[in-house]
Every structure is written in C-alpha cells, then in structure tokens.
N, C-alpha and C positions, 0 to 999 in steps of 0.2 A: 521371462515366462517360466512357470514352475509346473509341478505335477498336476495341479488343478487345471491348468490350461490344456495340458496334453489330454487329460480325461474329458475335457470339454469336447475335443475332437472325437473321442470314442463315442460320446453321447450323440454327436451329429451323425456319425456313420451308422450307429445302431438305429437311430430314428429313420434314416433313409432306407436301411435294409427292411424295416418293418412296413413303412408307409409307401415307399416307392419314390419319394422325393426328399430333398434335403429340407431341414427346418427353416433355413434362410438361404435365399438365392440372391445373386447379383452378378454383374458383368465383370467385376474385378474383385480381388481379395479385399481391397479397401471398402468397397461397397458392402460386401458380406459382413465385414467386421463392424461397419456402421449399423447394419440391421441387428447384429448381435447385441451391440451396446444399447440400442434404442428400442429393440423389439419387446413384445409382451411375452410372458412365459408360454412355452409351447406344450402341447399335449398330444401324444400319439393317438390317444383314444378319441380325440375330437374328429380325427379323419379315418380311424380304423377301430371299430368297436371291439374287435377280437384281441387287441393287445391287452395282456393281463394287467391288472391294476398295479402290481408291484413293479413291473417293467416300465410302465408309464411313469411311476414315481421315480425310478432310477434315472430315466431320461430327463425328467424335469429337474432333478437335483444336479445332474451332470451339466445341464444347460443353463444353470443360474448365471445371471449377468455378473454377479459379484464373485470373484474367485474364492473368497472365504466361505461361501455357502455351498461350494461344490464338494465332491469327494476329494480326499487328500491323497489317497493311494489307490493303485489298481486292485489291491486285495479287498478294499472296502467296496469298490465297484462290483467285483465278482460276487462277494458275499451278499450284497443287496439283491443282485439278480437271482440268486438261488434261494432267497428268503421269501416264502409265499406271502407273509404278512407285512413285508416292508412297505412303509408309507412315507410320504414326504409332503408336509404342508397340507393345505386344504385341497380336497379333490376338486378339479376343475369341472364345470358343467359340460356335459357332452351332448351331442345331438342324438336324435333318435336313431336306432339301429338302421343301417342301410341308407341313411340320408347324407352322411358326411362326405363332401367332395364327390358325390355321385357314386361312391363305392358301396358295395354290399358285403356283408361279412362272408369270409370264405374259409376261415380257419377257426376251429374251436379254441376257446381260451386255454392257454398253456399246453396245447396239444404238442407243440414243438419243444417244450421245456420238460421232457420226461424225467431227467435226473440231473444231478450236479455235473456228471461227466459231459452231458450235452451242453450245459451252461459253459463249462470251461472251454469246450471246442468253439462255441459261438464267440466267446470273448476273445479267444486267440485269433479267430478270423476277423472280428471287428478291429482288434488291435493292429493286425497287419495292414488292413485296408486303411485304418486311420493314419498309420505312420506314412503311408504313401500320399494320402490326401493332405496331411498336415504340412508336408515338406514345402509346398509352394505358398502356404498361408502364414507359416510361422516366421516372425522376424529373425534376422541374423543375430546371433547371440554369441559373445565371446566369453561370457562368464558362466560359472556353474549355475544351472537352473535352481531356482528357489533360494538363492543366496543374494542378499542385498548387495548391490554394486554401486559404489560412489564414484561420481565424475565431477570434477571441479568445472563449473560452468564459466565463471569469470570472476574478476575482482572489481566490483563496481562500488563506488562510493556514493554517498548521499541517496541511498535507496529508501523511498517512502512507500514501500509495499511491493510485493511480488506475487505472481499468480501463474499457474500452469493450467492449460486447457484440459478438459476431462479426458480427451484422447491422448494427452501427453505430448502433442505435437508442437504446441506453441507455448512460449514463455512471455509474460508481460511484466514490466517493471516500471515504477515511477522513480525517476532519478534526474539529477542535474540541478541547476539553480538558475531560475526558478524551476521547481520540479515539473516535468512533463512525462507522459506515458510513452514508452517504447515497447516494441514487440520484436521477437526473433524466433526462428525455428529452434527446436530443441537440438537439432543436429548442425545448425549453422551459427557461428559466433557473431554474425553481423546483426547489430541492432538497427531497427527502422523506427523512426519517430512516428507515433500514431496520433498524438494530440499536439496542438499548438497552444492550448490553454494551460494555466497552472492546474496541474492534475495529479492525483494520487489515489491510493487504495484501488488498484486495478482488480477486476474480477471478470472471469469468463462466463459466458452464457452456458447453459447445460449442453447445447449442441456444439459449443466451441467456435461458433461463427462470429460472435460479438465480444468486444471487451467493454465493460462498463467501468466508469471511474468517476471520482468526485472532482468537481471544479469548485471555484469560489461560490458560484450561484446554486450548485446542486449536482445531481447525478445525470450523466449522459451515457450513451453507448455509441460505439464506432465499429464498423465491420473490421475484422482482423485484416482483411486485405487493404483497408484504408477507405476513407470516404468522409462524408459529413457527419458531424456529431448530432445525434438525435436526443432530445430531452427525455428524461425518465421522471425526475421529481425535483422539486425545489428543496434545497437544504443548505441554507446559508450559514448555519451555525455548526457547532461540533456534531459530527454525524458519522455513522458507520452503516455499512450495507452488506447484505448477503443475497446473491442470486441463487435461489434454491433449485434443486433438481427437478421440482415440479413446475418450473418456469415462473415461479412467483418471486417477487423481489420484496424483501423486508428491509427497512432502514430506520435509523433513530434520528430524532431531531428534538433538541431542547429536552432531552431525557425521556421522550415518549417513543413508542414503537408504532411504526406505520407499515402498511402493506400496499403495494401497487403492482400493476401488471407490467410486463416488459416493454409495452408500447407507451407507458406513461398514463396520464389521466389523473383523476382525482384520487388521492391516497386515502386509504381507510385506516382509522386509528385502531390498533389492536390492543394497546396497553398504555394507559395514562394514569399513573399513580404519583401523587405529589411527593411521597416519601422515597421514590425510586428514581435514580438517574440511569436509564437503560442505555447500554452500549454493547457493541460486538454481538449482534444477534446471529443465530444460526438455526435454520429450520430443520427439524428432525425428519427422518424418513417417514413417508406415508402421512405427512402432516400431523404427526402425533402432538407436536408442540414446538416451542421455540426455546432454546437455551440461550442465555445471555449473561453478561456480567453487569454489575452495578457498582459504583464507587462514589466516594465522597468527592465533591468538586475540588479540583486542583490536585488530586492524588490518584491518577488513573492506574498506577501500578499496584495499588492496594485495594482490590475489589472482592466481591463475592460472586459466585456463579449460581444463578437461579434458573428455573424452568417455568414457562407458561404452558399449562396443559390445554390443548385445543378443545378437548371434549367438554371440560368443565369450566375453563377459564380460571382455574386455581393457579396460584403462584406458590412455589415451594423452593426452599434452598437445596441446592445440589451439593455445593462445597462452600465452606466458610471463607475461603480465600482463593483467588485466581482471577484470570481475565481471558478474554478472547477464546471462548470454548468452541470446539468443533467435534462433531461425531463422525467416526469412521466405521466402515462396514465390518471391521474385525470385532465390533462390539465394545469399543473404547471411546471415551471422551478425552480429547486432547485439549490442553489449555495452557496458558502461560502462568508462570509463577515468578513474581517479582519482575526483574528486568533482564534476566539472562537464563531462562530455562523453559523447556517444553516438557510438560508432564502428561501422563496418561493414567487413566483409571477405568476399570471395567464399568460398563453402564448398561443397565437393563432398560430396553426400550419400552417394555410393557409397563413396568412399575415406575419408570422415569426416575430412577435412583441409582446411585453407585453401588457396586456389589463387591468391591475389593480394595486392595491397597493402591495408593497413589505412588507412581514410580517415575523418576526423571528419565525421559527417553532421548532428548537432545539437550544435554546439560548446558551447552554453550550457545543456545539459540539466541539470535539477535532479536531484541524487543524494542520497538520504537517508543518514543517518549509519550505516546498516546495509548500505550498498552497493547498495541497490535504486534503479534508475533510475525516476524518476517519469514513466513513459510506458507506452503500450500501443498495439498496432497490430492491425488485423483482417487476415484472409487476403486481403482484396480491396484493402488499401492505405490504409485510413483510419487516420490516426495521431492520437493525443492525447498531449500532453506538456506538461511544465511547465518554465519557465525562471526564473532569478532567485531571489529569496527569500534569506533568511539561511541560511548554511551552519551547521547545528546542530553539526557536528563541530568547528567553529572558534569557536563562540560564546564570548564572554568575560563578565566582570562589569562593571557600571557603577554609578555613583552617579546618583541622580535626585533633584534638589532638589524642594522642595514646590511650586515653580512649574512643574515638568516639565522643567527644564533637565537635560541628560544629560552626564555626563563618564565617559569610559572609565577603568577601573581598570587601570593598566599591569601586566600580569602574564603570565608565560610559563606556558601551561596544558598539562596532560597531553593525550593524543590525543583523549579524549572531552570533550564540553562539560561545564561544571560544573553541578551540581544542588544544591538545598537549601542555599543559602548562609546562614550564620549569623555574626553579628558577636559577638565576645567581649564580656563585660560591661564591660570597660574601653575598648572601642572600638578596640583596637590591632591586632586580628587577625581574619581571616575563616576559618571552617571550612566546607568544602564537600566534596561527593563527586564523584569523577570516575574513570572507568576502573576501577570496582569497588573503589575505595579512598577513604579519608578523607585530605584534605589540609588544611594550614594555610598561610595567606598572611599575612605580616607587612606591614601597611600602611605602616610607617615605612621599613623596609629594602627593601621590594618584592621579597621572596624567598619562594619556595615551599618547604615541607617536607612530606614524606610521613609520615603518622601510622600508617597500617596497611599491612601487607605480605602478609597471609595471608588467603585466602578472598575472599568477596564482602562488601563493607561499604557500608552505606547510612545516610542520615538522621543526620548529626552534630547534636549538641545540647550546648552548653556547660553545665558545672555552674554553679551560682549564684555560686561564687567564682572561676570561670575557671581552676581548676587542672586540670580533667579535661574530656574530651569523651566523652559517651555516644554510642553508635551501635549499629546492628543489624548482625549479622554471621552469615554462613553459612560455616562452615569445618569442618575435620575434627573429628568429635566432636559436631557439632550435627545436628539433624534438620530444621532450617529456620533462620529468622532469630532468633537469640538476642540478648539484651541484653549489651553489653560496655561497658567504659570504658577509657580509657588516659590517663595523665598527659600534659599537653601538652608537657612538656619531654622526653618520650621516654625518660626514665631507666629506667622499668620497663616490663615487657611488658603487653600488653592483658590485662585480667582479665574473666572472665565474671561478670555481675551477676545475671542471671535467665535461665530457660529460656523460650523463646518459646511462644506459643500462638496463632499466626496473625498476629503483628504485622507490619505492612508499612510503618510509618513512625513516627518520633518528631516531635512537632510543638510541644511546649512543656515548660517546667519551672517549677515554682512558685518564688516569690521566696525562700522559706525553704529551697529545695533538697530538699524531702521528696518531692514528687510529679513524676513524668514523665507526660505525656499521650502515649498511643500510639494509632495507628489499627490496628484489627484487621479482617482480611478474613473475611467470613462466607459468601461465595459468589463466583461468577465474574462476576456483573454489574458494570457500571461503578461502581455506587453501593452495592454490597453490602458496606458498611463500617460499623463501629461504633467509638465511642470507648471507651478503657479507661484505667485509672490504674495506674501502677507505684509502689508504696510503697517508697521506697528505705531507709526506716528499719526495715522489717520484717525479721525473721530466721526463715526465709529471705525474700528479697525476693519479693513477690507481685504478681500482676497482677489488678486488680479491674475488674469491669464498671461501666459508668457511665450508666445501665443500658441494655441494648440495646432500642431501639424497633423498630417494624415497618419503618421507613424507614432510609435511610442517614444516618449522621452521622460527620463526619471533620474534619480540620484544626482540632483544638481548640487554643485559645490562652488561657492563664490571664492574668487582668488583673494589673497591677503590684502591687495591694494583696492579691492572692490570694483575692478574694471572688467573682469572676465568671469564667465560661468563655465565650468567643466560639467559635463553631463553624459549619461549613457543614452544611446539611441538605437532604434531598430530600423533606421532609414535604409540600411543596406539589406536588401532582400527580405525585409519584413520581420525576420526572426533573429538574424545575426546581430548580436550586441556589439556596438562600437562606442568608443569614447571620443567626444567632440568637445571643442571649445568655441564659445562665441561671446559677443559683448554683453555687458551687464551695466545698468538694468535694462538698457535697450539692446535687443538681440541683433547687434550688428556683426557681420562677418560669420564665418563658419569654417572650422578647421578640424579635420579628422586627425587625431593624434595616435590612435591605435592601428595596428596592422593585422592583428590576429583575427580569428573567426568568432571569438566569444570573449569580449573584453568589457569590463564594467568596474564600478566602485572607484571613481576618481577621487584622489586626495591631493590637495596642494601641500607642498612643503611650506612651513611657516614663513619662510623668507620669500616665497613666491617664485623662486628661481628654478623650481622643479615641480613636476606633476607626476604622481604615481597612480597606477591602476592595476587591476588584476586581469591577467589573460588566463582564463580557465583551462585553456589547452596547453599552456606553457608554464609561466611563472609570474611573479610580481614584476611589473615593468615600470620604467620611468623615462620621462623626456626632460631634457634641459630646456628651460625657457631662455631663448637667446635674446629676444627683443619683446618689449611690452607694448610698443606703439610703432607700427602694427605688430600684432602677435606673430611670433615665429618661434620655432623650436628645433631641437636636434634630437634624433632618436626615432623610435624608442629602443631602449636597451634593457636587457634583463638584469634584475638585481641578484640573481643567482640562487633563488629559492622559490619553490612552487607555491601557488595559492592553494592551500588546503584547510582553510579556516571554516568553522561551522557557523550556521545561523544566517548566512547571507541569502537575500532574495531582493526582488526589485523594490521593496518598500522598507527593508531593514539593512543596515550596514553590518559587515562582519569585522571590519578593522578600521582604525583611524590612526592619527599620528600625534605624538607628544609635542607640546609647544616648543621644546628644545630642538625638534627636528632630527633627533638621533635614533629614534626607535618608534616602532608601531605598537599599538595595543590591539589584540585580536582575540576572538573567541577560539579557544583551543579545540583541536580535533577537526574532523571532517564532516561536521553536521550529523545527520542521521546515517552515518556511514554504515554499510552493511557488511564490510569485510568480505570474506570468501563466501561464494555461493556454490552449493553442491546440489547435484541431481542424483537421486537414489532410486534405482529400480528394485522391485520386489521388497520394498521397505516393510510391508506388512509381515513378512517372514521375520525380519529383525524385531519388529514390534512385539509379535507373539513371544519370541524368545525372551525379550527383556521383561515381558509381563509374566513369565513363567508358565506360559500356556493358557493363561486366564484371559 
C-alpha cells in the first residue's frame, strides 16, 4: 500500500466529517474493502448540497477505486482543497436541495473554508483521524510503502497459464501432465486441485468468486471454493478468453471473436473477418473496445496488435508486432514480444492509440508456445509472473542413457516442438510430429524430411518392417482423425487405412504387424479415454474395443513377444495414474506394476525382460520381468534420474527406447515449464518508474 491508499483514508474521513456517515459501511474491514472495490463513485453533494463543488471533487478523486487515479501526495490533496476552481471528472447529478437522505441544507457553501489556514487545520485534523481509523483497516506491511516488493511464490513446472484474483487473494495455475487447474491462497503455498478435466488458461471472475478455464470441449467455470464445473461456451478449436471487468466474457474460436455472458448461452459474434485470425482478446475499460492480437497460422509468436472500436466497429492497428495485449489502469498497454519479454507502451483510451515509446518491463517473462504471457495483474497493481523454464517452442530431442546421462540430438526443427518421437525398427531414423505434420529424421546424415503435407497429422507409428509410418490425420474428406499410412521413401501418396471413431493417439504396434493400439476419447475429462485395437489384416480394417472399463485406460504398449499389454489406468481412485499389465490380444489377468501416486508412459525393453515407466512424483522406474507365463515381475526400482521430459500427455508420448535397449529418446526440457514464479506488490510504482513517468 502506498501514499495513494493512505490518502484514500483521508478522503473517507473527510466525507464522514461533512456528511455524518462513512462513504462505505460494513461489519468487517474485509466487507468495507469489498464495497470500496465494487462500489460506484461517491459524491458528498448527493447527500449534502452545501458541500462546495471543489471539496466534492477532492473527495471523489481521493476515493477513486484505482490507486493511479487518486492523489499521489498530501500536498496535492491540501492544494486541491484550497483551490476554489478545482474540478475532477464530470460533475455527478445531485438531488434537489433539501431532499438528499432526508437532510436539509444547514451550512452555506464554503462558509467553513474561510482561508488556507483553515484548510490546513482541517486537513491536519482529518489526517490525525484517518491515521487512527486506517490502523485497523490497513494490511500488515513489512516493505517500504510505494516500493515494489517481490516474493517468490513457487517453482512449478509445466505451467499452462497463471492468474490472480482481482483482490489478490487467490492464485490459479494450470499445471501437470495432463494439465489441470489448481488454486491456492496467495499466503498459503498449498495447491488445491480445482478441475479433473484437461484444463488450462485459468482466469478469475471480476468478483474473484469463480475460476474459468478452457477444457477440450470449451470454457467452464468453477467456484474458487470448489464444486461442479458449469459450462460457459463451446470452443473445441484453438481459443483464447478474457473475463472482463464488466462481467462480459469474450473468446475466440476459429479466428473469430465472440461474446457471451458469465452464465453461458448463445454466443454473439463480435468480429469475423476472413483475413484476420483473432487471438488473445482483452476488453478495454468502459467497453470502449477490444484489443487483440492476430497472427499467421502456425506462427503465434509473430503477431500484430489491433483494436476493435466498440462505437464504430472500426478495426485499426495498434502495434505492428506483439501478442497477448492487456490494458492496465496506469494508462499502459502490456503485451508480449517474441517468446521471452513483457513490453509496455503508453496508451490513450480516448484515441485508442499508443502515445509513447515501447519499453521492456519484464525482459525475461515466460511466454507459452501459443503466445500467452505467463503473467496476470490486478487493477491495484499486484503482479504475478513466471520467468525462466524451458521454451517449449524450441524444445528438441535428446538421448538419455540408462544412467541418466543426456546428449542432445543435433537437428534443425520445425517451428513447433516435437511430440511423440518413435525410433524406426532398425534404429536409423526417428519419426515425430511437429507443426501439424509428420517428420522423419535420419540419425546418420542428421537431416530432416517432411512426410505429410496435407491437413493435421499426429501420432506417428512405424510399421513392423519399417517401410511405412502409420499416423492419424484430419484433412479434406475426413470427419475427424482417420487412420493413414505412407511409405517412408515418400514415393507414393498417403493412403487412408481406416475411418476413425474417436481415436486421439497411436501408441503401439504388435511384433507381427497385425495390430495397432489406439487411444479413443469417450468424453471431455482428462482421463475419459479407452484403449482399442485396429486389425490391419481385416477387410475392411476395423477398430475393436479392448474392452471399455468404467475408468480411463490409455498409453497401451504391446510386449515384444506379443503376449502382454502394458497400459496406464485411472482405476485407483479415479484420477491417480498407475501402470498395469494384462494379456494381449485377449485381456486376461491384471497386474499393477507401479506403486507411486502418478505413474504413466510404459515402455518395454526390446528384449521384453524389463518394463519402464515414468513416476511423475519421483523418477523413471523399471521392473524386471521374472516370468512370462504367468506374468510376474520384481520391483519397481528407480533408474536414478527424474522424469522431466516435455510434451507428455495422455494421448502423446514424451519418450521411447532405442531398439538396442541401451538408451531412451525423449523430448528435451520440462514441457511448458514456467520456471520461477514471483508475486509483486505495488508493481505499478515500478512500471511508472520504468516508463519514465509516462
């Protein structure tokens, strides 16, 4: 809290001295603060006509909800009281004399403000009273008032968005694998899981009582205290949302801008222009318009910032480059620049244009690979942001020896980080997905070649002989992700093998080349997944259930002898991931091989005498297969290095094993790791200083 806050208390006391009651009342300090934040501008003349216009203006300026709009010093406060012509903003409409609150005028205007000495005495009395009144209302502060103070919140990896409530009390973050939303108090380091679905982009409601976030199927909201997720809007494609201060929600979908109420319902199209791909919308104060960024498909880091003017519907360019714009009450537009910086520029709300120089204010800000800056800021200047971490957009592939030693695989990558790496049966090449396509990398010549060029393509899987790569593809003529294959020499076009029925990932192929294991989505929950089998020898090729249980099962991996299937399941408590083994192709028997609280991504040793998996709370684990008939094992035992690879989720793998069995290949880094997270109070003071007072 700074000088502006202390002068707020002076305004409250002056109002009460003149009117006879405080401008805001409540049973607790928290209740009063809530009314201050949410209340309408006060006017002493509405309840007492004899209050001089300049005094009313002084009170209204002192009681502004946004600290940047109040007086900065006590001398400014005193000078305004002694200035007959002082005005502030538009005069509020007053009631007729003698009718406000049942009071009648009893003092002539300015009769008690005879000279500046009287003003000084009055302010001194107000100040002494305010100091006493403010003592119980003001939060405990150990830092110098008005000076930005940084506190490290935590070191959280794989953060897919972070938010702070308008009152600064709550923090929400999307993290984990698969990502889900957690909340915690700003003063308590304990995180509490709020969602069970795959969820990211958390954002608080204006009153701080709800957290909205994006799931696979769209946007929902959940009470901060916990409860059922209530739908807001369908948005199954690439989408971004802002819950504005006026309680309106805007979001993007398929490059268009929509508006919907907080209770959901039919969304209204605000902007749909074929030549624009709208992203990162932010509603400006008083509904003046919406600032947003637009970018070329596949390059979210390189965009422009535009504004949609509400009054005219006109669209104009604000900045030629940047992404994720947000306006703050200091009169600045914050936005991301590239993949590692938060910039600020003065912005005129009336003219809807920048008025000064662009300056980096958080040079090492973490930016996600969708262009979202990992930060949030309240209207009173409390900032939360992340720095460091691995840049998912530039993540590469690496070898990891059995002792944990890492070696980078030298390769030039497409713009997007690789996912689902697979080693060819002869160990000479890698197949992986990136930027919506399937790529092949030759380990000997260190060259990349693109295998697919049409549609959206995912989950590469080598054929048993290495001549083909199977993959899922959504393209013209498909109604979702269908099964395709293409010869690895590229001599023939990709051919469709089967019609999809909800497949979202390929995870294994049988040694004889007959069966493919696929993951099928059955709902929007993070773990609403089942295993299914594709019989490549059938005519036509068919997809068979394996069979669907009440819980989630995914990441199926067939053993080298074709007798067993290892897989990840949520059978234990519904959300805890565990690794199991059972018979294949008939699901006989059932053996839980993991013991931790969050284990996944099973991988068989090429010889079949070991099974490896990731324990996300510990390290990479392994069990020794003692007997194959019946199945028995010994362990698990840690391999001595943690699982910290990027790009893993329930439908994509993050690591696999070389056919020699002596090393893993994995996605480098920790996914969308956010590195260190900091909470900054009074950040607006630092912002103004960085901007040179502009």
